[in-house]
C-alpha positions in Angstrom: -6.4 18.7 20.3 -5.3 15.0 20.1 -5.3 13.0 17.2 -5.5 9.3 17.3 -3.8 7.3 14.3 -3.5 4.1 13.1 -0.3 3.3 11.1 0.6 0.4 8.9 3.9 -1.0 8.1 4.6 -3.9 5.3 8.0 -5.0 6.3 10.3 -5.7 3.3 11.6 -8.8 1.9 14.0 -10.1 4.8 13.3 -7.3 7.3 10.3 -8.1 9.6 12.3 -9.1 12.7 14.3 -5.7 12.1 11.2 -4.0 11.9 10.0 -5.8 14.7 12.7 -4.1 16.7 12.5 -0.7 15.7 8.6 -0.7 16.8 9.8 -1.1 20.2 11.3 2.2 20.0 8.7 4.5 18.2 6.8 5.8 21.1 9.1 6.4 23.3 11.4 8.2 20.6 8.3 10.3 19.9 7.6 10.8 23.5 11.0 12.3 23.6 10.7 14.4 21.5 7.5 15.8 23.1 5.5 14.9 20.0 2.6 12.1 21.4 0.7 11.9 24.8 1.2 9.9 27.5 -1.5 7.1 26.5 0.2 3.5 25.3 0.3 2.4 22.0 -1.6 -0.8 20.8 0.8 -2.3 18.4 -0.9 -6.2 16.0 0.6 -7.5 13.7 -1.6 -8.2 10.4 -1.8 -12.1 8.8 0.7 -11.1 5.8 3.0 -9.5 8.5 1.8 -6.1 8.4 2.2 -4.3 12.1 0.0 -1.9 12.9 0.2 0.6 15.9 -2.3 3.0 17.2 -0.6 5.7 18.7 -1.9 9.1 20.0 -0.4 12.6 18.1 -0.4 15.3 20.6 -1.9 17.6 18.7 -2.0 18.3 14.7 0.5 20.9 15.3 2.6 18.1 16.4 1.9 15.9 13.4 3.1 19.0 11.2 5.8 19.4 13.8 7.0 15.7 13.4 7.8 16.6 9.4 10.8 19.4 10.2 11.4 17.7 13.2 15.5 16.2 12.6 15.0 13.6 15.3 12.0 11.9 14.1 13.1 12.5 10.3 16.6 10.6 11.1 13.8 7.9 12.5 11.6 7.4 9.7 14.8 7.2 7.4 15.3 3.7 9.1 11.9 3.3 8.6 11.8 3.2 5.0 15.2 0.9 5.1 12.6 -2.0 7.1 9.1 -1.4 5.4 6.6 0.7 3.3 3.7 2.6 5.1 0.9 1.1 3.6 -3.1 2.6 4.3 -5.2 0.2 7.3 -7.9 -0.1 4.4 -5.1 -2.4 1.5 -4.7 -5.1 4.9 -7.4 -8.1 4.3 -8.5 -8.1 7.7 -10.2 -4.5 7.0 -12.8 -6.0 4.5 -14.3 -8.0 8.1 -16.9 -6.2 10.1 -14.7 -7.0 13.2 -11.4 -7.1 12.2 -8.9 -9.0 14.2 -5.4 -9.0 14.3 -2.4 -10.9 16.8 -1.4 -8.4 20.0 2.0 -7.7 19.1 2.8 -5.5 22.4 
């Protein structure tokens, strides 16, 4: 069964543009590895600069397989250089009944 997730990427100081450039390749790289569905992702930006992405993994198994996939591990290393992963609940917008963000894509 597919799994929709919300991932949040907080840019490291001075790495905002590098993160945004990397985000533009994220879903296509996962698709090349047959780990995500064809559903388009939704990307948005919080007021603190955190980029959120809503996307769909093919399955829980695909998520697990990503953790041993050399291409994905390399990509995650690139992300580690430009951002930190944060929980969606840590964003100020998450406290609102209707959390609003700026469109990114």
